[in-house]
Structure formats: structure tokens, C-alpha cells
C-alpha positions in Angstrom: 90.9 99.5 99.0 92.2 96.2 100.7 93.2 99.0 104.1 89.6 100.1 103.8 88.1 96.7 104.1 90.5 95.9 106.7 89.4 99.1 108.6 85.6 98.0 107.8 86.1 94.5 109.1 87.5 95.9 112.3 84.5 98.6 112.9 85.9 102.0 111.1 83.7 102.4 108.4 85.7 105.4 106.6 89.7 104.7 107.6 91.8 107.6 106.5 94.6 106.1 104.4 98.0 107.2 104.2 99.7 105.8 100.7 103.1 105.5 99.8 103.7 106.9 96.3 105.0 104.5 94.0 106.3 100.5 94.2 108.3 100.6 97.5 110.1 97.3 96.6 112.2 99.2 93.9 112.9 102.5 95.1 116.5 103.1 96.6 117.0 104.2 100.4 117.3 107.9 99.1 113.9 107.8 97.0 112.3 106.2 99.7 113.4 109.0 102.2 112.6 111.9 99.8 109.4 109.9 99.3 108.7 109.7 102.9 109.4 113.0 103.9 108.0 114.9 101.0 104.5 112.9 100.6 104.0 110.4 103.0 104.4 112.2 106.5 102.0 115.1 105.4 99.2 112.3 104.4 99.7 110.9 107.7 99.2 114.1 109.5 96.2 114.8 107.7 94.8 111.4 108.3 95.3 111.7 112.2 94.1 115.0 112.3 90.7 114.8 109.9 87.7 113.2 111.1 86.7 110.2 109.4 83.7 110.4 107.5 80.4 108.5 107.9 78.8 108.4 104.8 79.3 104.5 104.6 77.7 104.1 108.0 74.5 106.3 107.0 74.1 103.8 104.2 71.0 102.2 104.8 71.2 98.4 104.9 70.0 96.8 101.6 67.8 93.6 102.0 69.6 90.7 99.8 66.4 90.1 98.1 65.9 93.9 97.1 65.4 94.3 93.1 68.6 96.5 92.5 67.6 97.2 88.7 65.5 96.3 86.1 66.0 96.5 82.4 66.8 94.7 79.2 69.9 91.7 79.3 71.8 94.5 78.1 71.1 97.1 80.6 71.4 94.4 83.2 75.1 93.6 82.2 75.8 97.3 81.9 74.5 98.2 85.2 76.4 95.3 86.7 79.6 96.2 84.8 79.3 99.7 86.6 79.0 98.3 89.7 81.8 95.8 89.4 79.5 93.0 90.4 80.7 91.3 87.1 83.8 89.9 85.8 83.3 91.7 82.4 82.0 88.8 80.6 78.2 88.6 79.9 75.9 87.2 83.1 72.9 85.3 83.8 70.6 87.8 85.3 70.2 86.7 89.2 66.2 87.1 89.5 64.3 86.3 92.4 63.0 83.3 90.6 66.3 82.0 89.4 67.7 82.2 92.9 64.9 80.5 94.4 65.4 77.8 92.0 69.2 76.9 93.5 68.0 77.7 97.1 65.7 74.3 96.4 68.8 72.3 96.2 69.9 72.9 99.9 68.7 72.4 103.2 69.9 75.4 104.6 67.9 78.6 105.3 68.5 81.4 102.4 70.0 83.6 105.4 72.3 81.4 107.1 75.8 81.8 107.5 77.9 79.2 105.4 81.2 81.4 105.8 82.3 84.7 106.6 84.6 85.4 103.9 87.8 87.5 104.1 88.9 90.2 103.6 85.6 92.0 103.7 84.6 89.7 106.2 81.1 89.7 104.5 78.6 86.7 105.3 78.2 84.2 102.6 74.6 82.9 102.8 72.9 80.5 100.4 70.9 83.3 99.0 74.2 85.9 98.2 76.0 82.5 97.2 73.2 81.4 94.6 73.1 85.0 93.1 76.8 84.6 92.0 76.4 80.8 90.8 73.4 82.1 88.4 75.7 85.2 87.4 78.2 82.8 86.5 75.7 80.3 84.4 75.5 77.2 86.6 72.8 74.7 87.0 71.1 74.8 89.9 71.8 71.4 90.8 75.6 72.7 91.3 74.3 74.7 94.8 75.7 72.1 96.9 78.9 71.9 95.6 79.5 75.7 95.4 77.7 75.8 99.3 80.6 73.3 100.1 83.5 75.5 98.0 82.1 78.7 100.1 83.0 76.6 103.4 86.3 76.2 102.2 86.9 79.4 101.2 86.0 80.8 104.6 88.2 78.1 106.4 91.5 79.4 108.2 93.7 76.9 106.7 92.6 78.5 103.2 93.8 81.7 104.3 91.7 83.5 101.7 92.6 86.9 102.9 96.3 86.5 101.1 95.3 86.2 98.0 95.4 89.7 97.2 98.8 89.4 96.5 100.5 91.4 93.4 102.1 88.0 92.0 98.6 86.9 91.0 96.9 84.0 92.7 93.8 82.8 91.7 91.5 79.8 93.0 91.0 76.7 91.6 88.1 74.0 92.4 88.6 70.1 92.8 85.6 68.1 92.9 85.8 64.4 94.2 83.3 61.6 94.5 80.1 59.9 92.9 78.8 63.4 92.4 81.7 63.8 89.5 79.3 61.6 87.6 75.9 62.6 89.1 76.4 66.0 87.9 78.8 65.1 84.6 82.0 67.2 86.1 84.7 67.1 83.6 87.7 65.0 84.8 88.9 64.1 81.3 90.2 65.7 78.2 89.9 69.6 78.1 88.4 69.3 81.6 88.5 73.1 82.7 87.3 74.2 79.2 84.2 71.9 78.8 80.5 72.7 80.8 79.9 72.6 83.7 83.2 73.3 84.7 84.1 76.9 83.3 80.6 78.1 85.0 81.7 76.5 88.3 85.2 78.0 88.5 83.6 81.3 87.3 80.8 81.2 89.9 83.8 80.7 92.9 85.6 83.8 91.0 82.4 86.1 91.4 82.1 84.7 95.1 85.6 85.8 95.8 84.8 89.4 94.1 81.6 90.2 95.3 81.6 88.5 99.1 85.2 88.2 100.1 85.6 91.7 98.4 88.5 91.0 96.0 88.1 93.7 93.3 91.0 93.5 90.6 93.1 96.9 91.1 91.8 98.2 94.3 92.1 94.7 96.6 93.2 92.1 94.1 96.7 93.6 93.1 98.1 90.8 90.5 100.3 93.0 88.5 99.5 91.4 84.9 96.0 90.5 86.2 94.4 87.1 86.4 92.8 84.0 84.3 89.2 83.0 85.6 89.3 80.5 88.5 89.1 76.8 87.2 87.2 73.7 88.2 87.9 70.2 87.5 87.1 66.8 88.9 89.8 64.1 89.6 89.8 61.1 87.1 89.4 58.2 89.8 88.4 55.4 87.9 91.7 55.8 85.9 93.7 56.4 88.7 96.1 53.4 90.3 96.1 55.4 93.6 93.6 56.3 96.0 91.7 59.7 95.0 92.9 62.9 96.6 89.7 63.2 99.0 90.9 60.2 100.2 94.6 61.1 101.4 92.4 64.0 103.2 90.4 61.5 105.5 87.4 60.9 103.7 86.0 57.7 102.6 86.2 57.1 98.7 82.4 57.2 98.5 82.1 61.1 100.0 81.3 63.8 97.5 84.0 67.0 98.5 85.3 70.0 97.1 88.7 71.1 97.4 89.7 74.9 97.1 93.1 75.9 96.5 95.0 78.6 94.7 97.7 78.8 92.1 100.1 81.6 90.3 100.0 79.6 87.2 98.2 77.6 84.7 100.3 76.6 81.6 103.2 74.6 80.2 102.4 70.8 80.3 105.4 68.6 79.1 105.1 65.2 77.7 107.2 62.5 79.0 108.4 60.0 76.6 110.7 56.8 77.2 114.2 57.6 76.1 117.1 55.4 75.2 118.2 53.8 78.8 115.4 55.4 80.5 111.6 54.4 81.5 108.6 56.4 81.3 108.4 56.7 85.0 112.0 58.1 85.4 111.4 60.8 82.7 108.2 61.7 84.4 109.9 62.0 87.5 112.7 64.1 86.0 110.3 66.2 84.3 108.3 67.2 87.3 111.5 68.3 89.4 112.6 70.5 86.6 109.0 71.9 86.2 109.2 72.5 90.0 112.4 74.3 90.0 110.7 77.1 87.0 108.4 77.7 90.1 110.2 81.2 91.2 107.8 81.4 94.2 109.0 78.4 95.9 112.3 80.3 96.2 110.8 82.4 99.2 109.5 79.6 101.1 112.0 76.7 101.6 112.3 77.5 105.3 111.7 74.9 107.8 110.4 75.1 111.4 106.7 75.8 112.8 106.8 79.4 111.9 108.1 78.7 108.1 105.7 80.2 105.6 105.4 77.6 102.9 104.2 77.4 99.3 101.5 74.2 98.3 102.2 72.7 95.0 99.6 70.8 93.2 100.7 68.2 90.4 98.3 67.3 87.8 99.0 64.1 86.1 97.2 62.5 83.4 96.4 59.1 83.4 99.2 57.4 81.2 101.9 59.1 83.4 100.3 58.1 86.7 100.0 54.4 85.6 103.6 54.3 84.2 104.6 55.7 88.0 102.4 53.0 89.6 103.8 50.4 87.2 107.3 51.2 88.2 106.5 50.7 92.0 105.6 54.3 93.1 102.8 55.3 95.3 101.9 58.5 95.4 104.0 59.0 98.7 106.6 57.6 96.9 106.7 60.2 94.4 106.2 63.0 96.6 109.2 61.8 98.5 111.3 61.2 95.3 110.8 64.8 94.3 111.6 65.9 97.6 114.8 64.5 97.3 115.7 65.0 93.9 114.4 68.4 93.3 117.5 70.3 93.6 119.5 73.5 92.1 123.0 74.8 92.4 123.1 77.3 95.4 124.8 79.9 93.5 121.5 80.1 91.0 119.2 79.3 94.1 120.8 82.5 95.8 120.5 84.9 92.8 116.7 84.1 92.1 115.9 84.0 96.0 117.4 87.6 96.3 116.1 88.9 93.0 112.3 87.7 93.5 112.2 88.5 97.0 111.9 92.2 98.5 114.4 91.7 101.1 117.2 91.0 99.0 118.6 88.3 101.7 121.1 85.7 100.8 120.4 82.3 101.5 123.7 82.2 104.0 121.9 85.3 105.9 118.7 83.3 106.2 120.7 80.3 107.3 122.3 82.4 110.0 118.6 83.8 111.0 117.6 79.9 111.4 115.1 80.3 108.8 116.9 77.9 106.1 118.6 74.9 107.3 122.4 74.3 107.2 122.8 73.1 103.6 122.1 76.7 102.2 125.5 77.6 104.0 127.3 75.3 101.5 129.8 76.3 98.2 128.1 77.9 95.3 128.0 74.7 93.1 126.6 72.5 95.9 123.0 71.3 95.4 120.0 72.1 97.7 116.9 70.9 97.8 113.7 73.4 97.4 111.3 72.2 98.7 110.2 72.2 102.6 108.4 69.0 102.8 106.9 66.1 100.8 103.9 67.2 102.5 103.8 70.2 100.3 103.1 67.9 97.3 99.4 67.0 96.3 98.9 64.8 93.3 95.6 64.8 91.3 95.0 62.3 88.2 93.0 64.0 85.8 93.0 65.3 82.0 92.9 63.6 78.7 93.2 59.2 79.1 95.3 58.9 76.0 97.8 61.8 76.4 100.9 61.7 78.7 101.0 64.9 80.4 101.8 66.8 83.6 101.5 70.1 85.3 102.7 71.6 88.0 100.6 74.5 89.8 102.3 76.3 92.8 100.7 78.8 94.8 101.8 80.7 97.9 100.2 81.5 101.3 97.2 79.1 101.2 96.7 75.4 101.9 94.2 73.3 99.8 91.3 73.0 101.7 88.8 70.2 101.2 84.8 70.1 102.5 82.2 67.4 102.2 79.4 68.3 99.9 76.0 68.1 101.9 73.2 67.1 99.6 69.5 67.8 100.4 67.3 64.9 101.7 65.5 65.1 98.3 68.5 65.1 96.0 67.7 61.9 93.9 64.0 63.6 93.4 65.4 67.0 92.5 67.8 65.7 89.9 65.0 63.7 88.3 63.4 67.0 88.0 65.9 69.1 87.0 66.5 66.4 84.1 70.1 65.7 85.0 
């Protein structure tokens, strides 16, 4: 499916595909040779000598405002499931009336292009964005937030086209600014689980599915599947540091949305004071240990302008952040400390790096290629840093204000991308009318 979408984006509606049979990464050279000779070459010849179909090109373009189905709520759900427009959960039917209600919360025209989303390269407009937001169960006043998130998805820094990886990358949405309190976006205990955050995260997931074109099992290739996209807000009033969006160059009173990705959600250790160590020291040690568990990092310690990297988002509950700040650490100090102290011995690094990478190249061979720094050519027991830079670390203060917990989320290929939320001219009146 991903190859067909790529062909379509290049103007080839029905691209002929020759697909290698089976998982290439675990086949030995003899099996690869046999599969190419007995299967793949025939597919290539057939694809090159057979004309492309014209069925897709012959399909009439549908007006986005057309009614695609009418029926009971159960029938609507069944129809949307059959079309793969839903994530398998019950949806709110996106009637024209409901969509129009969402469009009142933006000054954009319904058919204006907000972004072109890879890999399908389809236009995201206020109309089809609202359709997905309605389906997810969002409220109309969430529309400006979701529009900004779609802008972030379409930004080249977000590299949305790379999230179809078999490693299982899924998006998360971070909200900052006064709008957090205005709309009741959760920033405290159980923040990703309490309304309205689940609906907002789900809306982004449906947009990635229906506009960006990532369908599980065809172009969205997570080996074990994906959790639903999550949404959260920073708990700025409980943070001892500047909020995340201020670090990105925005005014503290600006409303922003950041879209990032992660391969994991879970494992939140609790740093406790121990004999001879403060809470801040334990928190830093736990963060370093948690980071070393993220196997995707081992493919991305390369330096230089052409080195691919992985971004790491650290979620710190307010007590952990305050403990670090009280010990004299700024956000940049925390990042620098982790960059310098997140290490493992070269023997363990090399083993994990080779066995989590298709290439199987050793660390020393990557040093010889100029990808890894010289420290990776040392002795097996030498400690090496596994972070390429302090700048790949992002810190967000959120979660239960009465718990000392932390979480490390890593996600390759993309960078967290922040966009300002554009509120409609009559925002205050609309909020009053909606009862928010």
C-alpha cells in the first residue's frame, strides 16, 4: 500500500508492484538469492510488461460534502469500519450539521488547504479535519487546536512519511498556553486518560489514517500494532522551569500545539531519596538508566550533518522537576548531565546495535565509515555515550502533582514540531455560546 501511495503521489495511479516474499531482514543470503530468482524476478518482468490499470483514474472525484451513507448509528459504524475509516471503536457520525458546527471555530474557508499530509499527499482542509474530529468525539471548540496539530503534521520537520515503520511509531500531541485552562485540557493526574485528551489524541490518529493515508497492515506497518495517539498538556503552573513552547521560541502566553512521535508508552519509575543520594541524583540516575533501555537509540548515535537521529521526550512529574530545580539544575543542565552520563560499555552497545539493526555492522566499522565518533572504537569495557547531543532531549513537566514519577519516550525519524494555535476572531463569544 505504501508503494502504491508513493506512486500515486508521483502521478502514477495504478503502479505495478514487485514485492519480495517474506521478511528480508532475517533471510540468509542463499534464501534471498533463491527468492529473487524464483519469485521476485518474475514479478518484476510482469510489472514492466503489463500496462497499468486505469480504474483509479477513472473514479470520479467525490465532493467532500457528499453524503456517503445514511442509516442507523450501528449501520454507520459498520459502514465506516468496512471502509477502514474508523479505528475500530464506536464513532460519532460526522453529519454535515456537526461538521458545520466545528467550522464556526475557525476563520479558514472550509476548502482551504491547511497542510498536505504524507504519504498519501492528500490535502487536509478544515472540512475533512472537522469530519475526523467529529468522529473522534471532540468538541467543536477543539477545532483550532486540531488545525494547528495538522499544520505540525504537514511540516517537513515532522517527517510524517516515516511513521509507517514496522517498529511501531505513534503520534502524541502536547498543548501549551492559556488554552489549556480555557478548554480544560488535562495536565495533571492520569492526563492522557481523562477527557477531553483521549478524543483529541484519537482525532489526530484518525487524521493520520484517513488524510495522511496510513492504514494498519498496509502502509502503517507496526509489527505488533499501535496504541491510540495520545494528547497531553504541560503543567506550566507547577513547573520550576520555562514551558516547552517557550524553549521553541514562543511567548509564554502563546497557545501552541506540538506533535511528536514515540515507540513506547509505559514504565514510569519513581525516584526516592536513598542513603547518601538526594532525590535529584536518583532522578538523574533513573533517567539515564531508562534512556539506555530504549533500543532504537542504538541505531542513531552518529554525528554530523547527515546522521539520522532520534528524539527523546522526558515526562517529569512536578515533584521530580522541583527536586531537580532545587538542586540547581536548569532544563539545559539536566540535558547536558544526561548527555554526558547516559553510557554503557561498548561490548553491550555493540551487541544490541548489531542485533537491532538490519545491517549488522559493528560499532568499529561505523567508526571507520565516519558515522560514529572515535570513542566507539575503544575496548569492550569502555563506556560510551549513546546520545548524539543534549539537544535531542526534550523535557515536559506534567502528570500527577503528588507523585514522583518520570517517563522516557523515544521516537526515531521525526522531530517534535510546534505550531501556534490560531483562534477565530469571535473566540470568546463562541466559547460562551458553547458553554465552555
